[in-house]
PLY file of the C-alpha trace (Angstrom):
ply
format ascii 1.0
element vertex 193
property float x
property float y
property float z
element edge 192
property int vertex1
property int vertex2
end_header
209.41 87.84 64.50
208.42 90.37 67.77
211.96 90.56 69.04
213.65 90.32 65.64
212.70 93.68 64.40
214.37 96.31 67.05
215.73 99.53 65.96
217.51 98.64 62.60
216.08 95.10 62.06
218.92 93.53 60.08
220.48 96.34 58.56
224.51 96.40 59.75
225.65 99.17 61.78
225.81 102.68 60.29
222.69 101.60 57.56
219.58 103.54 58.25
216.23 103.32 56.99
215.17 106.22 55.28
213.51 105.46 52.01
211.65 107.58 49.51
207.80 106.91 48.93
208.59 105.47 45.53
211.40 103.40 46.63
208.60 101.89 49.50
206.93 101.18 46.41
208.64 99.92 43.63
211.64 98.50 45.77
209.43 96.64 48.67
205.93 96.58 47.98
205.82 95.58 44.09
208.47 93.24 44.76
206.37 91.70 47.98
203.05 91.56 45.71
204.74 90.00 43.22
206.54 87.12 45.53
209.93 88.75 44.09
212.83 88.10 46.91
213.78 91.28 48.37
216.84 92.15 49.62
217.66 92.78 52.60
214.79 91.40 53.69
213.77 93.78 56.58
209.98 94.96 56.40
208.02 92.08 58.06
204.46 90.84 57.63
202.23 92.03 60.36
198.48 92.00 61.02
198.24 95.36 61.00
195.01 95.32 63.45
195.04 93.44 66.47
198.19 96.13 67.49
197.57 99.72 68.95
200.38 101.81 67.52
202.54 101.78 70.61
202.82 98.21 70.12
204.38 97.96 66.98
208.09 98.38 68.49
209.74 95.13 68.00
207.05 93.99 65.93
208.03 96.12 63.03
211.06 97.60 61.43
211.53 100.45 63.41
213.83 103.55 62.22
214.20 106.40 64.58
210.49 107.31 65.82
208.81 105.10 62.74
207.67 101.72 61.89
207.35 99.96 58.69
205.35 96.47 57.90
203.61 94.71 55.09
199.95 94.18 55.89
197.14 92.50 54.13
194.39 94.99 52.60
191.57 94.65 54.89
187.85 96.54 55.80
188.56 96.52 59.38
190.63 98.94 61.18
189.86 97.72 64.70
192.76 97.57 67.36
192.27 96.67 70.79
192.45 100.14 71.87
191.02 102.47 69.28
190.41 102.63 65.21
192.42 103.58 62.33
190.10 106.29 60.18
190.92 107.65 56.99
191.52 111.11 56.52
190.30 110.77 53.08
193.36 112.06 51.43
195.17 109.76 49.08
198.20 110.55 46.86
199.11 109.19 43.84
203.05 108.05 43.96
204.64 108.51 40.35
208.41 107.75 39.49
211.17 110.31 39.89
211.00 110.88 36.45
207.39 111.62 36.69
206.04 110.00 33.98
204.27 106.89 35.66
202.39 106.01 38.63
202.99 103.53 40.68
201.10 103.34 43.75
198.76 106.14 46.00
199.20 106.40 49.76
196.83 106.96 51.79
196.54 109.00 55.27
195.10 107.35 58.17
194.99 108.83 62.13
194.33 106.74 64.94
191.27 107.21 66.93
190.30 106.58 70.53
186.58 106.78 70.95
185.92 109.95 69.24
189.12 111.59 69.97
191.55 111.81 67.22
195.53 110.88 68.67
198.69 111.95 67.23
199.36 108.41 65.69
199.13 108.63 62.10
199.52 105.63 59.26
200.41 106.18 55.66
199.09 103.07 53.97
201.00 102.45 50.45
199.28 100.70 47.98
199.27 99.47 44.44
197.38 100.52 41.32
194.85 98.22 39.77
196.81 97.98 36.58
199.93 96.90 38.02
198.86 93.90 39.26
197.38 92.48 35.67
200.72 93.69 33.64
202.50 91.76 36.26
201.30 88.59 36.37
201.13 88.50 32.31
204.64 89.52 32.41
205.90 86.46 34.24
203.59 84.26 32.81
201.95 83.00 36.03
198.77 81.13 35.62
196.65 80.66 38.14
192.75 80.17 38.68
190.63 82.60 37.11
191.86 86.01 38.45
193.15 84.99 41.63
196.46 86.10 41.36
195.71 89.62 40.61
193.40 90.02 43.49
196.13 88.65 45.63
198.32 91.05 44.10
196.53 93.60 45.10
195.86 93.04 48.80
199.06 93.94 50.02
199.93 97.21 51.14
203.11 98.63 53.00
202.12 100.95 56.16
204.78 103.69 57.76
203.31 104.63 61.00
204.66 107.31 63.39
203.38 109.70 66.19
203.16 113.09 65.27
205.10 115.29 67.89
205.00 119.14 67.45
208.49 119.95 69.04
210.16 117.81 65.62
207.80 119.48 62.89
207.50 122.93 61.59
204.45 124.93 60.96
203.43 123.68 57.83
203.42 119.93 59.46
206.48 118.80 57.53
209.16 117.40 58.87
212.96 119.11 59.20
215.62 117.12 57.41
218.89 117.10 59.14
220.25 119.62 57.02
217.42 121.97 57.41
217.77 122.10 61.26
221.60 122.60 60.67
220.61 126.01 58.33
218.33 127.16 60.87
221.00 126.14 63.37
223.17 128.92 61.33
220.57 131.35 61.32
221.14 131.50 65.16
224.75 132.51 65.03
223.16 135.88 63.72
222.41 136.97 67.40
226.32 135.80 68.86
228.47 138.69 68.68
232.19 137.76 68.39
234.72 139.40 70.23
0 1
1 2
2 3
3 4
4 5
5 6
6 7
7 8
8 9
9 10
10 11
11 12
12 13
13 14
14 15
15 16
16 17
17 18
18 19
19 20
20 21
21 22
22 23
23 24
24 25
25 26
26 27
27 28
28 29
29 30
30 31
31 32
32 33
33 34
34 35
35 36
36 37
37 38
38 39
39 40
40 41
41 42
42 43
43 44
44 45
45 46
46 47
47 48
48 49
49 50
50 51
51 52
52 53
53 54
54 55
55 56
56 57
57 58
58 59
59 60
60 61
61 62
62 63
63 64
64 65
65 66
66 67
67 68
68 69
69 70
70 71
71 72
72 73
73 74
74 75
75 76
76 77
77 78
78 79
79 80
80 81
81 82
82 83
83 84
84 85
85 86
86 87
87 88
88 89
89 90
90 91
91 92
92 93
93 94
94 95
95 96
96 97
97 98
98 99
99 100
100 101
101 102
102 103
103 104
104 105
105 106
106 107
107 108
108 109
109 110
110 111
111 112
112 113
113 114
114 115
115 116
116 117
117 118
118 119
119 120
120 121
121 122
122 123
123 124
124 125
125 126
126 127
127 128
128 129
129 130
130 131
131 132
132 133
133 134
134 135
135 136
136 137
137 138
138 139
139 140
140 141
141 142
142 143
143 144
144 145
145 146
146 147
147 148
148 149
149 150
150 151
151 152
152 153
153 154
154 155
155 156
156 157
157 158
158 159
159 160
160 161
161 162
162 163
163 164
164 165
165 166
166 167
167 168
168 169
169 170
170 171
171 172
172 173
173 174
174 175
175 176
176 177
177 178
178 179
179 180
180 181
181 182
182 183
183 184
184 185
185 186
186 187
187 188
188 189
189 190
190 191
191 192
């Protein structure tokens, strides 16, 4: 799987992978956990924790300076050179209409020893209640609650390196349109002949 996931994975030329939180949870993670096909199938399965974040290019789906992959939920967050530590910030993800919770986003920072690095992870998981609803809807029968347990074990991860040159003061990334509008402010300083 290593070399098959370049900058755009299996996307055709001209297409970019910039999903919203809701899209990552509903269209990718939910389908993966429900054992349903996902088209296009661009996000690979990857056991995160043996890899340091700088090892992800070529192994995970990359778009720009962000890497996406599915992983099994685990308590062991150690890699060869460091570990991921939760920032204790769990954010619920709601549908765009805001009426239903579809997932949870957890923030983690990569540490080398006792020092945090600029590498960040957003780990997306499904709410516990969706597992029972999904398996009963599809009529899947399994021994005990093993399917329910398996359903909740998948997470989708977005890993990126925070770069102060690409962010504004409040720590959020600027969209392309924001950058265009900010550059228009510089035109006020230009005197026309």
